[in-house]
LUMTIFI-542855 format. One line per field, with one value per residue: residue number from 0; residue in three letters; x, y, z of N, C-alpha, C in turn. Coordinates in steps of 0.1 Angstrom, whole numbers, plus 5000, padded with zeros to 4 digits. Example, Ala and Ser with C-alpha at 12.3 -4.5 7.8 and 13.67 -1.06 7.14 Angstrom:
residues 2
marpa <- 0/1
bami <- ALA/SER
neast <- 5132/5128
nnorth <- 4943/4978
nup <- 5078/5071
caeast <- 5123/5137
canorth <- 4955/4989
caup <- 5078/5071
ceast <- 5132/5129
cnorth <- 4967/5000
cup <- 5078/5079
***
This chain:
residues 144
marpa <- 0/1/2/3/4/5/6/7/8/9/10/11/12/13/14/15/16/17/18/19/20/21/22/23/24/25/26/27/28/29/30/31/32/33/34/35/36/37/38/39/40/41/42/43/44/45/46/47/48/49/50/51/52/53/54/55/56/57/58/59/60/61/62/63/64/65/66/67/68/69/70/71/72/73/74/75/76/77/78/79/80/81/82/83/84/85/86/87/88/89/90/91/92/93/94/95/96/97/98/99/100/101/102/103/104/105/106/107/108/109/110/111/112/113/114/115/116/117/118/119/120/121/122/123/124/125/126/127/128/129/130/131/132/133/134/135/136/137/138/139/140/141/142/143
bami <- MET/ASP/LYS/LEU/ASP/LYS/LEU/ILE/GLU/ILE/LYS/ILE/GLN/GLU/PHE/PHE/LYS/ALA/PRO/ILE/PRO/LYS/ASN/LEU/PRO/THR/LEU/SER/GLU/VAL/VAL/TYR/THR/PRO/PRO/ASN/PRO/ASP/GLU/SER/ARG/LYS/TYR/CYS/GLY/ASN/CYS/PHE/MET/TRP/SER/LYS/ASP/GLU/HIS/CYS/LEU/ILE/PHE/SER/LYS/ASP/LYS/LYS/VAL/VAL/LYS/TYR/GLY/VAL/CYS/ASN/TYR/HIS/ILE/TYR/GLY/LYS/SER/LYS/ASP/VAL/TRP/ILE/SER/GLY/ALA/GLU/PRO/LEU/ASN/PRO/LYS/LEU/ALA/GLY/PHE/LEU/GLU/THR/LYS/LYS/GLY/THR/SER/CYS/ASP/ILE/CYS/ASN/TRP/TYR/ASN/ASP/ASP/SER/THR/CYS/SER/ILE/VAL/VAL/ASP/GLU/LYS/TYR/GLU/TYR/ALA/ASP/VAL/GLN/PRO/LYS/GLY/CYS/CYS/SER/ARG/TRP/GLN/ASN/LYS/ILE
neast <- 0633/0612/0609/0594/0597/0623/0626/0612/0624/0650/0637/0632/0656/0667/0650/0655/0680/0704/0707/0734/0757/0758/0783/0805/0841/0861/0884/0906/0908/0912/0938/0943/0959/0972/0976/1009/1035/1043/1019/1020/1011/1011/1035/1059/1084/1087/1089/1105/1116/1121/1146/1170/1175/1155/1140/1127/1131/1119/1110/1119/1152/1153/1132/1118/1107/1088/1087/1064/1049/1029/1024/1008/1025/1037/1060/1064/1093/1128/1147/1164/1192/1200/1201/1178/1189/1188/1161/1131/1119/1087/1060/1051/1022/1009/1014/0999/1007/1008/1008/1009/0999/1006/1007/0989/0959/0933/0917/0917/0905/0881/0861/0860/0842/0823/0821/0844/0845/0842/0830/0832/0839/0837/0827/0832/0804/0791/0789/0796/0829/0853/0876/0909/0920/0944/0950/0953/0941/0941/0918/0918/0910/0913/0902/0906
nnorth <- 3383/3407/3422/3445/3451/3456/3479/3498/3495/3511/3533/3544/3545/3566/3588/3594/3601/3627/3659/3669/3696/3726/3743/3732/3723/3710/3682/3692/3715/3713/3703/3674/3646/3615/3583/3576/3557/3534/3532/3542/3566/3602/3622/3646/3629/3614/3626/3641/3666/3668/3669/3650/3662/3676/3695/3714/3717/3738/3757/3783/3780/3781/3769/3742/3710/3682/3647/3638/3657/3675/3691/3707/3706/3682/3659/3625/3606/3601/3616/3646/3663/3690/3722/3744/3770/3805/3805/3819/3814/3795/3802/3782/3783/3791/3770/3752/3736/3712/3695/3659/3628/3605/3610/3618/3608/3599/3578/3582/3605/3629/3631/3613/3584/3551/3542/3549/3576/3612/3634/3660/3672/3674/3658/3660/3659/3667/3652/3635/3630/3604/3591/3576/3555/3558/3581/3620/3653/3691/3696/3679/3664/3653/3624/3605
nup <- 2984/2961/2929/2933/2962/2964/2946/2965/2986/2979/2968/2993/3006/2990/2995/3023/3022/3027/3012/2992/3005/2993/2974/2978/2976/2949/2940/2931/2940/2965/2971/2966/2969/2957/2972/2987/2971/2987/3000/3024/3050/3048/3061/3077/3077/3057/3035/3008/3014/3041/3064/3084/3107/3117/3102/3077/3042/3029/3043/3071/3084/3114/3121/3135/3126/3135/3129/3123/3115/3086/3055/3028/3009/3007/2994/2983/2989/2997/3022/3017/3025/3016/3015/3000/2985/2980/2978/2989/3020/3029/3048/3072/3083/3063/3045/3052/3073/3101/3132/3136/3152/3137/3109/3080/3063/3043/3053/3080/3085/3094/3077/3059/3043/3047/3022/3006/2998/3000/3025/3023/3000/2964/2930/2895/2887/2907/2929/2959/2962/2950/2970/2976/3004/3015/3004/3004/3014/3017/3034/3054/3084/3114/3128/3148
caeast <- 0627/0608/0615/0589/0603/0638/0624/0605/0637/0657/0631/0635/0670/0669/0640/0663/0694/0706/0713/0749/0758/0761/0795/0818/0852/0865/0894/0916/0906/0919/0951/0941/0972/0968/0984/1023/1039/1044/1005/1021/1005/1017/1043/1071/1095/1088/1088/1120/1119/1126/1160/1167/1179/1138/1139/1120/1139/1112/1107/1132/1163/1152/1118/1117/1098/1086/1089/1047/1041/1028/1020/1000/1036/1044/1061/1068/1111/1138/1151/1174/1197/1206/1194/1174/1196/1184/1146/1123/1113/1074/1054/1046/1008/1003/1019/0992/1016/1003/1016/1000/1005/1010/1007/0976/0951/0917/0911/0915/0902/0867/0850/0859/0831/0833/0822/0855/0840/0845/0816/0834/0844/0827/0833/0826/0791/0785/0785/0807/0843/0860/0889/0916/0920/0958/0954/0948/0942/0942/0910/0921/0906/0917/0890/0910
canorth <- 3397/3407/3434/3457/3452/3463/3492/3504/3498/3520/3546/3550/3552/3579/3600/3597/3604/3639/3665/3674/3707/3737/3753/3722/3723/3697/3675/3699/3730/3712/3697/3661/3640/3600/3573/3573/3545/3525/3533/3550/3578/3614/3627/3650/3618/3605/3634/3645/3679/3668/3666/3642/3671/3679/3708/3711/3725/3749/3764/3787/3773/3779/3761/3729/3701/3670/3639/3635/3667/3674/3702/3708/3705/3669/3650/3614/3604/3599/3628/3657/3672/3701/3734/3753/3784/3815/3804/3824/3801/3794/3803/3771/3781/3793/3758/3742/3728/3709/3682/3649/3616/3594/3612/3619/3602/3598/3567/3586/3619/3629/3635/3600/3577/3537/3540/3556/3590/3623/3643/3676/3673/3666/3653/3670/3657/3672/3643/3633/3623/3591/3590/3564/3554/3565/3597/3632/3669/3700/3697/3668/3665/3641/3614/3596
caup <- 2980/2946/2924/2940/2975/2962/2942/2974/2997/2971/2970/3008/3009/2982/3002/3036/3018/3030/2999/2994/3008/2984/2974/2983/2966/2941/2946/2928/2948/2981/2969/2969/2965/2959/2982/2985/2965/2995/3006/3040/3054/3046/3071/3069/3077/3042/3025/3005/3017/3055/3067/3094/3120/3120/3096/3062/3031/3021/3059/3075/3090/3125/3122/3140/3120/3137/3121/3121/3110/3074/3049/3016/2999/3008/2982/2992/2990/3005/3028/3013/3036/3010/3018/2989/2984/2971/2979/3001/3029/3030/3060/3076/3086/3047/3038/3058/3086/3112/3139/3138/3159/3127/3098/3075/3049/3042/3061/3095/3084/3099/3067/3051/3045/3045/3007/3000/2993/3008/3025/3021/2984/2954/2916/2882/2886/2923/2940/2969/2955/2953/2973/2983/3018/3018/2999/3014/3010/3029/3046/3064/3100/3123/3137/3159
ceast <- 0623/0610/0609/0594/0615/0638/0618/0617/0647/0652/0632/0643/0674/0660/0652/0676/0693/0712/0729/0748/0760/0774/0806/0827/0852/0878/0907/0919/0913/0935/0953/0954/0970/0979/1000/1024/1038/1029/1008/1013/1013/1023/1057/1086/1093/1085/1103/1125/1124/1139/1160/1170/1166/1138/1133/1129/1133/1106/1121/1140/1160/1139/1121/1109/1098/1084/1076/1040/1038/1022/1014/1014/1044/1045/1068/1083/1114/1143/1164/1181/1206/1198/1189/1180/1190/1168/1141/1117/1099/1071/1047/1030/1004/1007/1008/0998/1008/1012/1006/1006/1010/1011/0993/0974/0939/0912/0906/0913/0886/0857/0851/0847/0835/0829/0834/0850/0843/0834/0821/0840/0837/0834/0827/0810/0782/0780/0797/0819/0849/0874/0895/0919/0933/0961/0953/0947/0940/0932/0907/0918/0908/0907/0893/0919
cnorth <- 3401/3418/3448/3460/3458/3475/3502/3505/3511/3534/3551/3555/3566/3590/3601/3603/3620/3646/3669/3689/3717/3743/3742/3723/3709/3694/3686/3712/3725/3703/3684/3654/3624/3596/3577/3560/3535/3523/3536/3561/3591/3620/3634/3637/3610/3613/3639/3657/3679/3663/3660/3649/3680/3692/3704/3723/3736/3758/3773/3782/3771/3774/3747/3721/3687/3658/3632/3647/3665/3687/3699/3705/3693/3663/3639/3613/3604/3613/3633/3664/3686/3711/3742/3764/3794/3815/3810/3812/3804/3797/3791/3770/3783/3780/3748/3731/3724/3694/3674/3637/3608/3596/3615/3610/3599/3589/3570/3600/3618/3631/3622/3590/3562/3533/3544/3568/3598/3633/3656/3680/3668/3666/3663/3672/3661/3663/3641/3624/3613/3593/3578/3566/3563/3577/3607/3644/3676/3702/3686/3673/3653/3635/3606/3602
cup <- 2966/2943/2929/2953/2974/2956/2953/2985/2990/2973/2984/3013/3003/2990/3013/3033/3018/3015/3004/2996/2994/2985/2980/2969/2959/2947/2944/2935/2962/2982/2971/2963/2967/2967/2979/2980/2972/3005/3024/3040/3049/3058/3068/3071/3067/3031/3022/3007/3031/3056/3081/3109/3122/3113/3080/3053/3028/3032/3061/3083/3106/3127/3121/3135/3127/3128/3116/3118/3094/3067/3035/3006/2999/2997/2987/2985/3001/3010/3021/3023/3029/3011/3003/2990/2976/2971/2991/3007/3028/3046/3062/3079/3071/3040/3042/3068/3096/3119/3139/3147/3149/3115/3092/3065/3052/3050/3075/3095/3088/3085/3055/3053/3041/3030/2999/2991/3005/3011/3026/3008/2973/2941/2908/2882/2900/2931/2951/2963/2960/2955/2976/2994/3023/3011/3010/3010/3018/3036/3053/3078/3108/3130/3147/3168
***
């Protein structure tokens, strides 16, 4: 393929490329978190706030939390079984809590693209944001 053919191919690809929708949020606006140190998906069972008796230390004591649930407050680490006294419990719905079959990560999100970009979040240049396959954000939507 000569230079002219390559240029024509590039121009054709650019012509058919769909424009990025207006008003998409940035990574910081969707609580994007990078991968866990061990590259596992994010889920309650690997969050330090989950207790082995299936409760989350930031929700009320009567809220049962399954191992493969997840919320926007996920912090990777070994479970703690110490209740946070004096703290007002968070509402699971407002924390973005949802139950999953195997946790969350960009690579199993509906918005994740094969080139490691997200088609529902933008960067500072208003291009689709680069994300890591095992990262995750609050706009996660299961594709499997």
